[in-house]
VEXZAPA-838927 format. One record per residue (C-alpha): z, y, x; residue in three letters. Coordinates in steps of 0.25 Angstrom, whole numbers, plus 5000, padded with zeros to 4 digits. Example, Ala and Ser with C-alpha at 12.3 -4.5 7.8 and 13.67 -1.06 7.14 Angstrom:
// residues 2
pz  py  px  residu
5031  4982  5049  ALA
5029  4996  5055  SER
//
This chain:
// residues 119
pz  py  px  residu
5000  5000  5000  UNK
4997  5014  5005  UNK
5008  5024  5006  UNK
5008  5039  5004  UNK
5018  5047  5011  UNK
5019  5062  5007  UNK
5025  5073  5015  UNK
5027  5088  5015  UNK
5035  5091  5003  UNK
5047  5100  5002  UNK
5053  5113  4997  UNK
5045  5126  4997  UNK
5046  5139  4991  UNK
5037  5144  4980  UNK
5024  5149  4986  UNK
5026  5140  4998  UNK
5017  5128  5003  UNK
5019  5113  5006  UNK
5009  5103  5011  UNK
5011  5088  5007  UNK
5004  5077  5014  UNK
5003  5062  5009  UNK
4998  5051  5019  UNK
4994  5038  5014  UNK
4996  5026  5023  UNK
4994  5011  5023  UNK
4984  5001  5027  UNK
4969  5001  5025  UNK
4967  5011  5013  UNK
4960  5023  5009  UNK
4963  5034  4999  UNK
4956  5040  4987  UNK
4961  5052  4980  UNK
4974  5057  4985  UNK
4983  5067  4978  UNK
4996  5073  4975  UNK
5004  5073  4963  UNK
5018  5079  4959  UNK
5029  5077  4950  UNK
5040  5087  4946  UNK
5053  5083  4940  UNK
5051  5080  4925  UNK
5036  5080  4926  UNK
5025  5070  4928  UNK
5017  5068  4941  UNK
5005  5077  4942  UNK
4993  5078  4950  UNK
4993  5089  4960  UNK
4981  5087  4968  UNK
4971  5076  4972  UNK
4960  5074  4982  UNK
4949  5064  4983  UNK
4946  5057  4996  UNK
4934  5066  4997  UNK
4942  5078  4995  UNK
4940  5082  4981  UNK
4953  5088  4975  UNK
4960  5090  4962  UNK
4972  5099  4959  UNK
4982  5101  4948  UNK
4980  5115  4942  UNK
4994  5119  4945  UNK
4991  5117  4960  UNK
4977  5121  4962  UNK
4975  5132  4972  UNK
4989  5130  4978  UNK
4988  5115  4983  UNK
4978  5109  4991  UNK
4976  5094  4993  UNK
4969  5088  5005  UNK
4968  5075  5012  UNK
4965  5068  5025  UNK
4957  5055  5022  UNK
4959  5050  5037  UNK
4974  5051  5036  UNK
4975  5047  5021  UNK
4983  5060  5019  UNK
4983  5070  5007  UNK
4989  5084  5008  UNK
4994  5094  4998  UNK
4995  5108  5002  UNK
5003  5116  4992  UNK
5003  5131  4992  UNK
5009  5142  4983  UNK
5019  5131  4978  UNK
5027  5134  4966  UNK
5040  5128  4960  UNK
5032  5120  4950  UNK
5026  5113  4962  UNK
5039  5106  4964  UNK
5038  5091  4963  UNK
5037  5078  4970  UNK
5023  5077  4976  UNK
5016  5063  4976  UNK
5004  5059  4985  UNK
4994  5050  4978  UNK
4982  5042  4984  UNK
4972  5033  4979  UNK
4972  5021  4989  UNK
4961  5011  4992  UNK
4967  4999  4999  UNK
4964  4984  4999  UNK
4952  4986  4989  UNK
4962  4992  4979  UNK
4965  5006  4975  UNK
4978  5012  4971  UNK
4986  5024  4969  UNK
4997  5027  4980  UNK
5008  5037  4979  UNK
5017  5044  4989  UNK
5032  5045  4987  UNK
5032  5060  4984  UNK
5036  5072  4991  UNK
5045  5083  4985  UNK
5039  5097  4984  UNK
5049  5108  4979  UNK
5045  5123  4977  UNK
5056  5133  4976  UNK
5055  5146  4968  UNK
//
């Protein structure tokens, strides 16, 4: 099974920036779309941004223009650059990847990283 390990979360003031990273590791695999989801207390998990292997991107309306997703296919790593952060961006951020391994395809999830934006 492929493992996704996130890093880069933390506490930041409103208007500040953070960069999240997510690295996939395992044996003999490739990744299709990779993305970031978030879940705030009492709310459902929601898509933040997603990027295809070819680089096509999709963003939630609430983060468009403030967040940028990118990836390094050689490193099987996806990044989320977050700028102009707002208190409502506070959530646990989860990395997701469509994994192709042993002729099968499945969704992999990271353990989550906390992002807290203070007002």
